[in-house]
Every structure is written in C-alpha cells, then in structure tokens.
C-alpha positions, 0 to 999 in steps of 0.5 A: 500500499502507498503511504505518505509521511510527515513530521507533526506536533501533538498538543499535550495539555499543560506541557510542551507539544509532542513532536511525532512521525506520522505515516498513513495510507495515501488516498481518502477513506478512514482507517484504524490508527496505531501508536508506535512507542519508541525505545530510548533511542528516540524516534530514529530510523528504526522506529520510523521504519516500523511506523511506515510498515504499519501504515502500509498494513492500512493504519494511520500510524504515529510515533510520538516523542515522549522525551519531548519535555527534556530531549524533543529532538533525540534521534540516536543509534545503537552505540554506546553513546546512543545507549548513554544518551537514551538511558539519561533521558529514561531516568527523567520519565514519570509515569503520570506524564507518559500517561498524559502523553498517551492520552493526548496522542489518542485524543489527536488521533480520534480528532482526525478525519481519516481515523475510525476511532479504533486504536491500537498501540505497540512499543519496544523496550521502554516503549513496550513498557509504555504500551502495557501501561497505556493499555491500562490507562486508556481504552485502546483496543489492542496493545503489542508490547515488545520486550517491555522493561520494568512492566513487573518492577515494584515501581514505575517511572517517577515512583508511580505504580508500575504497569503490572499493578494497573493490570485489572484496568486493561480493557483491550487485548494485549500481546507481550513478546519477549526474548528467552535470552533477555537478561534485562527481563528475567523469565520470573518477570515474564511469569509474573506478567502472565499470571497478572493477565490471567488473574484479571481475565485480560484477553492476552497472549505471551510469546517467548522466543527462546533464541532471541535476546533484548531488541531481537525485532530491530535489524539495526541492532546486533541482537536482531533475530530474523526468525523471531522478528518475522514471527512477532510481526505476523502476530502483531498484524493478526492482533490489529486485524482482529481487534481494530477492523 
C-alpha cells in the first residue's frame, strides 16, 4: 500500500507540544490507527521504519516523542553513546506524564477525519513498558508490547505504580513478546506478567522466543533475530486485524 509521511506536533495539555512522525495510507477514506512507542533511542530510523510498515498495512500510524519535555529531538543509534544518551533521558520519565502523553496522542488521532476511532498501540523496550501502561490507562483496543522492561517492577517511572499493578484496568487485548535470552527481563518477570493477565481475565497472549535476546525485532541491532522478528510481526498484524478492523 502506498503511504505518505510527515512530521507533526501533538498538543499535550499543561506541557510542551509532542513531536511525532506520522505515516498513513495515501488516498481518502478512514482507517484504524496505531501508536508506535519508541525505544530510549528516540524516533530514530528503526522506529520510523516500523511506523511506515504499520501504515502499509492500512493504518494511520504515529510515533510520538515522549522525551519531548527534556530531549525533543533525540534521534540516536545503537552504539554506546546512543545508549548513554537514551538511558539519561529514560531516568527523567514520570508515569503520570507518560499517561498524559498517551491520552493526548489518542485524542489527537480520534480528532483526525481519516481515523475510525479504533486505536491500537505497540512499542519496544521502554516503549513496550509504555504500551502495557497505556493499555491500562486508556481505552485502546489492542496493545503489542515488545520486550517491555520494568513492567513487573515494584515501581514505575517517577516512583508511580508500575504497569503490572494496573493490569486490572486493561480492557483491550494484549500481546506481549519477549526474548528467552533477555537478561534485562528475567523469565520470572515474564511469568509474573502472565499470571497478572490471567488473574484479571485480560484477553492476552505472551510469546517467548527461546533464541532471541533484548531488541530482537530491530534489524539495526546486533541482537536482531530474523526468525523471531518475522513471527512477532505476523502476530502483531493478526492482533490489529482482529481487534481494530
């Protein structure tokens, strides 16, 4: 499907405007929408590529910069310098502000004439954390969380309740994808997430790829694992097709 892309700005009540990268199908008509939550590296080439891939599936896709309060133009690679810059910004996040950003993105999409109102979210690393958090704090219909770190932590960013503590508020369907070799997200935490979703009766699926590490979906990283990435993408496409159309 042919798409068009542009840089946009999303107003966030009580805060600075949030830069974002928008990709959407060319032509008229209305489409479901998907929010793509970035890693700590900003809305970089990988996140823009994912956003475009989503748009080619027939969705209005937007990747907001939730570092907009402190580093609105952050766009770095996967080297040591990029990692250090991203970690520094991640430490400044606050869950209440992240929720405000997500609600602003949802409202902005629903105000567009080319969006049906059905919205999904997906994200990677801290964006995977954000995806689970927003599944609980908004009415999004579908959420695909890739290797979301800290979901099962005792506290969330800014010392606020962690995403797992909010599981009972989730109303949409959740797909959570993890690497079996990911030392940053031990399998004990994956099982805690699985148990929380089951306890609260959330429509959900958890996939663990035994041969994959953290960042396995990103073909810019040394940990890219093609087979796992391919399977994960098929699961995400099915999730959105089932829940957003």
